[in-house]
Wavefront OBJ file of the C-alpha trace (Angstrom):
o trace
v -0.187 -0.137 -0.547
v 2.813 2.160 0.851
v 3.773 2.354 -2.843
v 0.348 3.130 -4.281
v 0.462 6.931 -5.090
v -3.123 7.334 -4.060
v -3.029 6.282 -0.393
v -1.284 8.804 1.835
v -0.314 8.582 5.726
v -0.756 6.031 8.455
v -5.293 7.292 8.393
v -5.860 6.347 4.754
v -3.681 3.128 4.669
v -6.132 2.057 7.584
v -8.957 3.520 6.031
v -8.548 1.528 2.834
v -7.376 -1.344 4.436
v -10.592 -2.175 7.435
v -13.259 -1.588 4.497
v -11.756 -4.535 2.711
v -11.389 -6.365 6.318
v -14.895 -5.229 6.601
v -16.376 -6.847 2.911
v -14.026 -9.956 4.111
v -15.106 -10.057 7.068
v -19.357 -9.321 6.516
v -18.317 -12.210 3.140
v -18.073 -14.929 6.097
v -20.722 -13.557 7.837
v -22.856 -13.944 5.313
v -21.234 -17.402 5.289
v -22.464 -18.215 8.620
v -26.407 -16.635 8.479
v -26.818 -19.137 4.925
v -26.494 -21.339 7.372
v -28.113 -20.551 10.548
v -31.267 -18.364 9.178
v -33.971 -20.211 7.162
v -34.643 -18.459 3.837
v -31.352 -15.875 4.230
v -31.081 -13.432 1.439
v -28.364 -11.352 0.618
v -28.933 -7.134 0.368
v -25.668 -7.503 -2.146
v -26.127 -8.221 -5.754
v -23.838 -11.603 -6.567
v -21.034 -9.630 -8.668
v -20.465 -7.565 -5.232
v -19.902 -10.558 -2.396
v -16.301 -10.354 -1.825
v -16.300 -14.370 -2.759
v -17.529 -13.471 -5.858
v -15.270 -10.570 -7.243
v -12.196 -10.699 -4.374
v -11.270 -14.706 -3.683
v -10.237 -15.817 -6.951
v -6.198 -14.445 -6.521
v -5.909 -14.560 -10.362
v -9.778 -12.341 -11.004
v -9.591 -9.412 -12.300
v -6.857 -6.768 -11.644
v -5.324 -3.525 -13.406
v -7.735 -0.747 -14.215
v -10.517 -3.417 -14.773
v -10.600 -3.737 -10.819
v -9.899 0.221 -9.991
v -12.952 0.460 -12.206
v -14.904 -1.769 -10.613
v -14.711 -0.849 -7.569
v -14.892 2.847 -7.916
v -17.496 2.695 -10.180
v -19.599 -0.364 -9.327
v -18.920 -1.595 -6.133
v -19.273 1.501 -3.796
v -22.161 3.618 -5.453
v -23.858 0.487 -4.967
v -22.918 -0.704 -1.544
v -23.562 3.347 -1.015
v -27.462 2.468 -1.578
v -27.568 -0.082 1.071
v -28.424 2.867 3.541
v -31.928 2.515 2.298
v -32.369 -1.442 2.048
v -35.306 -3.403 3.784
v -33.003 -5.948 4.961
v -30.636 -5.091 8.310
v -27.705 -6.517 7.236
v -28.180 -4.316 4.261
v -28.258 -1.094 5.675
v -25.179 -1.977 8.090
v -23.369 -2.335 4.518
v -24.756 0.793 3.962
v -23.870 2.553 6.811
v -20.359 1.445 6.666
v -19.447 2.629 3.302
v -21.616 6.255 3.262
v -18.130 7.703 4.002
v -16.062 5.259 2.677
v -13.767 6.042 0.141
v -11.090 3.663 -1.912
v -7.882 5.481 -2.041
v -5.283 3.019 -3.765
v -4.855 4.417 -7.294
v -3.156 1.101 -9.051
v -5.585 -1.889 -9.062
v -2.659 -4.032 -9.727
v -1.338 -2.880 -5.994
v -5.266 -3.725 -4.525
v -5.058 -6.947 -6.231
v -1.918 -8.015 -4.388
v -3.786 -6.457 -1.001
v -7.243 -8.338 -1.716
v -5.048 -11.546 -2.197
v -2.961 -11.380 0.905
v -6.716 -10.765 3.162
v -8.249 -13.620 1.146
v -5.536 -15.859 1.521
v -4.486 -15.331 5.032
v -7.669 -14.884 7.015
v -10.627 -17.136 7.337
v -13.486 -15.353 9.987
v -15.079 -18.355 10.132
v -12.337 -20.411 11.893
v -12.171 -19.631 15.949
v -8.323 -19.723 16.030
v -8.147 -17.097 12.829
v -11.457 -14.951 14.170
v -9.553 -14.928 17.605
v -5.837 -14.140 16.242
v -7.540 -11.266 14.357
v -9.102 -9.603 17.547
v -5.531 -9.332 18.320
v -3.807 -8.130 14.902
v -7.165 -6.219 15.369
v -6.804 -4.632 18.485
v -2.583 -3.391 17.115
v -4.729 -1.682 14.363
v -6.332 0.281 17.031
v -2.856 1.183 18.580
v -1.007 1.659 14.944
v -3.966 5.262 15.319
v -1.758 6.661 17.263
v 0.628 7.097 14.872
v -1.270 8.830 12.808
v -1.912 12.142 13.265
v -4.999 13.195 15.000
v -6.147 9.443 14.052
v -5.086 8.958 17.632
v -7.972 10.535 19.150
v -10.451 7.786 19.001
v -8.000 5.115 20.450
v -8.886 4.596 24.495
v -6.736 2.388 25.606
v -7.920 -1.374 26.616
v -7.163 -1.930 29.748
v -9.125 1.579 30.293
v -11.892 1.077 28.987
v -12.077 -2.814 30.464
v -11.659 -0.850 34.157
v -14.676 0.872 33.638
v -16.761 -1.715 32.783
v -15.577 -4.073 35.103
v -16.495 -1.188 37.715
v -19.620 -0.025 36.766
v -20.521 -3.483 35.895
v -24.011 -3.005 33.530
v -26.417 -5.889 33.501
v -28.013 -7.460 31.134
v -31.335 -5.548 30.129
v -29.761 -2.162 30.870
v -29.369 0.342 27.945
v -25.265 0.796 27.903
v -24.001 4.281 25.603
v -20.991 5.642 24.808
v -21.896 9.033 22.551
v -18.729 9.606 21.484
v -17.886 5.966 20.985
v -14.166 6.410 17.992
v -14.039 2.779 17.633
v -15.734 0.725 20.001
v -13.765 -0.030 22.774
v -16.008 0.407 25.555
v -19.180 -0.805 23.595
v -17.130 -4.405 22.719
v -16.147 -4.343 26.613
v -19.517 -4.490 27.484
v -20.313 -6.974 25.064
v -17.690 -9.320 26.109
v -18.866 -8.558 30.134
v -22.648 -9.668 28.680
v -22.230 -12.204 27.419
v -20.633 -13.762 30.524
v -24.369 -13.097 31.809
v -25.777 -14.072 29.084
v -27.664 -17.686 29.476
v -30.054 -18.298 26.443
v -29.994 -17.582 22.705
v -32.359 -14.885 23.167
v -29.882 -12.725 25.133
v -27.865 -12.389 22.532
v -30.076 -10.164 21.043
v -31.153 -8.125 24.292
v -27.392 -7.382 24.276
v -27.256 -6.254 20.565
v -30.573 -4.128 21.324
v -29.374 -2.083 24.501
v -25.605 -1.460 23.833
v -25.451 1.749 21.958
v -23.134 3.957 20.355
v -22.621 7.177 18.214
v -18.952 8.349 15.814
v -19.441 11.620 14.031
v -15.976 11.323 12.505
v -16.151 8.217 8.962
v -12.815 6.260 9.761
v -13.513 5.528 13.790
v -17.066 4.582 13.248
v -15.871 2.264 10.300
v -13.477 0.474 12.836
v -16.575 0.401 15.625
v -18.604 -2.085 13.426
v -16.824 -4.106 11.834
v -15.087 -3.951 15.764
v -18.948 -4.886 16.905
v -19.258 -7.623 13.507
v -15.858 -9.341 15.204
v -17.585 -9.367 18.711
v -20.884 -11.048 17.670
v -22.906 -8.381 16.760
v -25.131 -9.394 13.716
v -26.514 -5.893 13.077
v -24.740 -3.505 14.768
v -27.602 -0.525 13.854
v -27.608 0.938 17.073
v -23.785 2.234 16.671
v -25.257 5.186 14.315
v -22.687 7.661 11.944
v -23.346 11.407 13.727
v -22.543 14.294 15.604
v -24.149 13.359 19.511
v -23.766 17.332 20.033
v -26.354 18.230 17.059
v -29.349 17.134 18.636
v -31.032 20.002 20.875
v -31.829 18.267 24.540
v -34.824 19.476 24.660
v -35.898 16.891 22.350
v -34.440 14.089 24.820
v -37.079 12.507 25.758
v -37.644 9.935 29.258
v -37.882 7.232 27.278
v -34.327 8.377 25.862
v -32.132 7.946 28.686
v -30.290 5.407 29.629
v -28.626 3.092 32.506
v -24.684 3.570 31.737
v -23.105 5.481 29.929
v -18.943 5.057 29.163
v -17.278 8.018 27.550
v -13.771 9.011 26.966
v -15.536 12.591 24.887
v -13.116 14.678 22.975
v -11.700 17.151 24.869
v -8.716 20.618 23.817
v -11.441 20.278 20.164
v -13.567 23.208 19.477
v -17.052 22.581 18.144
v -18.566 24.030 15.166
v -20.654 27.696 15.293
v -24.243 26.889 16.159
v -24.060 23.495 18.274
v -23.532 25.129 21.815
v -27.589 26.981 21.180
v -28.598 22.602 20.850
v -27.636 23.736 25.140
v -29.229 25.559 27.869
v -27.640 28.992 28.496
v -25.675 27.394 31.136
v -23.986 25.162 29.118
v -22.996 26.968 26.248
v -19.674 27.056 25.507
v -17.618 25.428 22.719
v -15.145 23.289 24.512
v -16.525 19.852 23.191
v -15.810 17.909 26.552
v -17.959 20.251 28.203
v -21.070 19.633 26.141
v -21.091 15.674 26.584
v -20.843 16.335 30.247
v -23.351 18.246 29.775
v -25.549 16.295 27.698
v -24.242 12.927 30.141
v -25.515 14.304 32.885
v -28.496 15.185 31.109
v -29.195 11.142 29.635
v -28.771 9.246 32.721
v -31.691 7.633 34.013
v -32.570 9.310 37.674
v -31.414 6.870 40.308
v -30.027 4.168 38.938
v -27.959 5.863 35.812
v -23.958 5.429 36.187
v -21.737 6.563 34.479
v -17.601 6.672 34.073
v -16.309 9.757 32.081
v -12.166 10.421 30.875
v -11.585 14.325 31.439
v -7.986 16.156 31.338
v -7.124 17.794 34.102
v -8.444 21.091 32.730
v -12.361 20.232 33.732
v -11.002 19.605 36.936
v -9.369 22.894 38.262
v -11.318 25.332 34.784
v -13.894 28.270 35.780
v -16.973 29.136 33.605
v -19.440 26.703 31.982
v -16.992 23.754 34.406
v -18.001 25.320 37.371
v -21.408 25.155 36.267
v -21.496 21.386 35.873
v -19.105 20.433 39.079
v -21.867 22.151 41.370
v -24.147 20.005 39.335
v -22.369 16.908 39.762
v -22.278 17.746 43.472
v -25.383 18.995 44.156
v -27.438 16.689 42.238
v -25.243 13.493 41.424
v -23.094 10.967 43.659
v -19.570 11.779 42.432
v -17.888 9.512 44.902
v -14.773 8.550 42.788
v -12.218 10.344 40.941
v -9.191 7.723 39.404
v -6.492 10.534 38.885
v -4.420 8.873 36.320
v -0.675 9.494 35.092
v 1.054 10.980 32.534
v 1.044 9.150 29.393
v -1.748 6.440 29.036
v -2.682 8.524 26.229
v 0.187 8.987 24.381
v 1.254 10.352 21.758
v -1.481 11.383 20.781
v -1.776 14.049 24.174
v 0.404 14.345 26.904
v -1.660 16.132 29.726
v -3.052 13.959 33.038
v -6.415 12.170 32.661
v -9.057 11.322 35.140
v -11.361 9.233 35.545
v -14.793 9.868 37.010
v -17.469 7.969 38.411
v -21.118 9.323 39.251
v -24.407 7.781 39.456
v -27.888 10.286 39.201
v -29.849 11.258 42.291
v -26.988 12.984 44.676
v -26.304 15.218 46.301
v -22.551 14.356 46.442
v -21.544 13.806 50.526
v -17.907 12.672 50.082
v -15.371 12.116 47.086
v -12.829 9.576 47.227
v -9.533 10.121 45.363
v -7.389 7.535 43.539
v -4.189 8.008 42.028
v -2.982 5.061 39.777
v 0.290 5.101 40.303
v 3.427 4.057 37.506
v 4.541 0.133 37.724
v 7.951 -0.102 39.951
v 10.628 1.437 37.572
v 8.405 3.693 35.341
v 8.444 6.948 34.538
v 5.749 7.126 31.560
v 3.941 4.663 29.364
v 4.955 3.956 25.740
v 4.296 1.785 23.033
v 6.391 -0.597 24.315
v 5.501 -0.116 27.947
v 1.916 1.056 28.169
v -0.243 0.836 30.505
v -2.198 -2.918 31.508
v -5.191 -4.165 32.946
v -3.649 -5.832 35.410
v -2.351 -2.306 36.888
v -6.379 -2.111 37.868
v -6.633 -4.651 40.305
v -5.116 -1.918 43.635
v -8.278 -0.476 42.086
v -10.191 -3.233 42.454
v -9.194 -4.392 45.666
v -9.862 -1.046 47.269
v -12.753 -0.271 45.979
v -15.093 -2.351 47.788
v -17.496 -3.826 46.085
v -20.501 -2.278 44.436
v -22.059 -0.748 47.705
v -18.210 0.521 47.989
v -17.376 -0.550 51.319
v -14.609 -0.719 53.401
v -12.687 1.566 51.402
v -9.714 3.388 53.421
v -7.435 6.083 52.879
v -3.676 4.921 52.656
v -0.729 6.122 50.440
v -3.395 6.032 46.911
v -6.391 7.206 48.479
v -7.707 10.095 50.146
v -11.262 11.466 51.105
v -12.869 14.957 50.780
v -15.957 16.296 51.416
v -18.628 18.165 48.938
v -18.371 21.352 51.730
v -14.916 21.531 51.234
v -14.888 21.196 47.425
v -18.033 23.777 47.236
v -15.705 25.436 49.707
v -12.680 26.063 47.068
v -15.037 26.839 44.689
v -15.806 23.543 43.187
v -11.916 23.310 42.154
v -11.665 19.633 42.195
v -7.829 19.354 41.522
v -6.472 17.881 44.865
v -3.235 16.695 44.880
v -3.035 13.104 47.096
v -2.119 14.834 50.567
v 0.231 11.371 50.946
v 2.699 12.118 48.305
v 5.806 14.571 48.224
v 6.133 16.797 45.291
v 9.405 15.869 43.493
v 10.777 19.284 41.338
v 12.421 18.261 38.344
v 14.005 21.764 37.260
v 16.369 22.927 34.410
v 20.017 20.872 35.347
v 21.529 24.263 34.174
v 19.293 26.392 36.944
v 20.142 23.750 39.626
v 24.080 23.428 38.791
v 23.414 27.720 39.164
v 21.669 27.229 42.376
v 24.090 24.745 43.482
v 26.726 26.783 43.349
v 25.193 29.549 45.368
v 24.303 27.273 47.821
v 28.128 26.992 48.064
v 29.206 30.366 47.987
v 26.506 30.218 50.680
v 28.124 27.980 52.954
v 32.071 29.106 52.286
v 30.691 32.309 53.362
v 29.303 30.528 56.521
v 32.806 29.065 57.493
v 34.570 31.671 57.306
v 32.237 34.240 58.723
v 32.198 31.670 61.733
v 36.248 31.153 61.656
v 36.735 34.813 61.886
v 34.242 35.219 64.486
v 35.693 31.995 66.550
v 38.966 33.933 65.694
v 38.321 37.222 67.664
v 36.865 35.173 70.171
v 39.918 33.587 70.755
v 42.003 36.452 71.162
v 43.304 36.983 67.498
v 45.091 33.475 67.254
v 47.337 33.930 70.469
l 1 2 3 4 5 6 7 8 9 10 11 12 13 14 15 16 17 18 19 20 21 22 23 24 25 26 27 28 29 30 31 32 33 34 35 36 37 38 39 40 41 42 43 44 45 46 47 48 49 50 51 52 53 54 55 56 57 58 59 60 61 62 63 64 65 66 67 68 69 70 71 72 73 74 75 76 77 78 79 80 81 82 83 84 85 86 87 88 89 90 91 92 93 94 95 96 97 98 99 100 101 102 103 104 105 106 107 108 109 110 111 112 113 114 115 116 117 118 119 120 121 122 123 124 125 126 127 128 129 130 131 132 133 134 135 136 137 138 139 140 141 142 143 144 145 146 147 148 149 150 151 152 153 154 155 156 157 158 159 160 161 162 163 164 165 166 167 168 169 170 171 172 173 174 175 176 177 178 179 180 181 182 183 184 185 186 187 188 189 190 191 192 193 194 195 196 197 198 199 200 201 202 203 204 205 206 207 208 209 210 211 212 213 214 215 216 217 218 219 220 221 222 223 224 225 226 227 228 229 230 231 232 233 234 235 236 237 238 239 240 241 242 243 244 245 246 247 248 249 250 251 252 253 254 255 256 257 258 259 260 261 262 263 264 265 266 267 268 269 270 271 272 273 274 275 276 277 278 279 280 281 282 283 284 285 286 287 288 289 290 291 292 293 294 295 296 297 298 299 300 301 302 303 304 305 306 307 308 309 310 311 312 313 314 315 316 317 318 319 320 321 322 323 324 325 326 327 328 329 330 331 332 333 334 335 336 337 338 339 340 341 342 343 344 345 346 347 348 349 350 351 352 353 354 355 356 357 358 359 360 361 362 363 364 365 366 367 368 369 370 371 372 373 374 375 376 377 378 379 380 381 382 383 384 385 386 387 388 389 390 391 392 393 394 395 396 397 398 399 400 401 402 403 404 405 406 407 408 409 410 411 412 413 414 415 416 417 418 419 420 421 422 423 424 425 426 427 428 429 430 431 432 433 434 435 436 437 438 439 440 441 442 443 444 445 446 447 448 449 450 451 452 453 454 455 456 457 458 459 460 461 462 463 464 465 466 467 468 469 470 471 472 473
């Protein structure tokens, strides 16, 4: 793909690769559905199915293949958004904004042949292996420029799902779902509770996501298919913030929200007018927080949201949101993550806020997640792992959060103290001594000055002693 003149950069290469993988996966799923569903009929024309144009390694290639992809296959798949068959609508939604970047039909044929020859998605062993490969593709998004905003480390998504513990039948939403990490983590969590075939239908109906950008939406849809969601129409390609808050009705409220909303971004003009005056800002993360708080069911709704340090100490709309969190929600825990968790997309510190609708908050527990021994930061070769969260899980106290104790990582602050601080939640670990890492040149100058002061003190003391002893006699 790097040899092709039409593909520019990792993000385009990943996008190009994923639409082909999707068609291969969909074709393998169709073969499965033809055996398991009575009277299943493919929504794709016969010649558009992967097995009919891609399977033969000596099949169409060069200009003929490029012409088929660009002028026949893509237009036909895009039209399927109006298909009467649910699986057809899934294909249409995936290809709504997909694009064939490759110019060379010969190179395209080589890529197709590798995908066709090396992966069988009806083989449980291959499917399991591909899940690992797929995770690698998602991780590679971090080095694909701003595509890194789509990726939340799997250790973080799995920890948050485990803590919130969604139950079968509860509606779970990620309003900025990216590649679907929270959704697939939830699916795996719910499948462990499933007892009957109809439970899988329940999971498909209750796990929901919305993603604004085409590439992560394509990745999310593919991810859902790989996790056994045959008709992932509940993963919509849309801007969640474009719907006015007043248009939501009680039936739209959900039980669980898991989210890592984009932060540091600025929404397009007019989006803020969809929100009440008190929430109006163009800061994306703040708007999502207002929406998340609004959408939770009263009494049973609970959420886990990743937010940067700026939300904790910020003012204006952020203060309004934090005041409401303390007055109307139980903001029971903030897990403070160290630098590097989202590197290289961002090096800023982030936090996970856990809260329930139906407050008010009495006390907030803070837990500072430490680096593993010997680490000074995370990197691609040394990423954050799920096992690191065992410390938090052991301390958490189960569903009732019972028996929590203050320790070197955990401390508690009352809501009254937070309010007295102007709702500033940026509270440092009181058990930790800050180590200041200054510029080496400045430290050397400071050391030299201290040395001069010590020498001067020694000289003065010597002179005093000499004078006290009678001038040395």
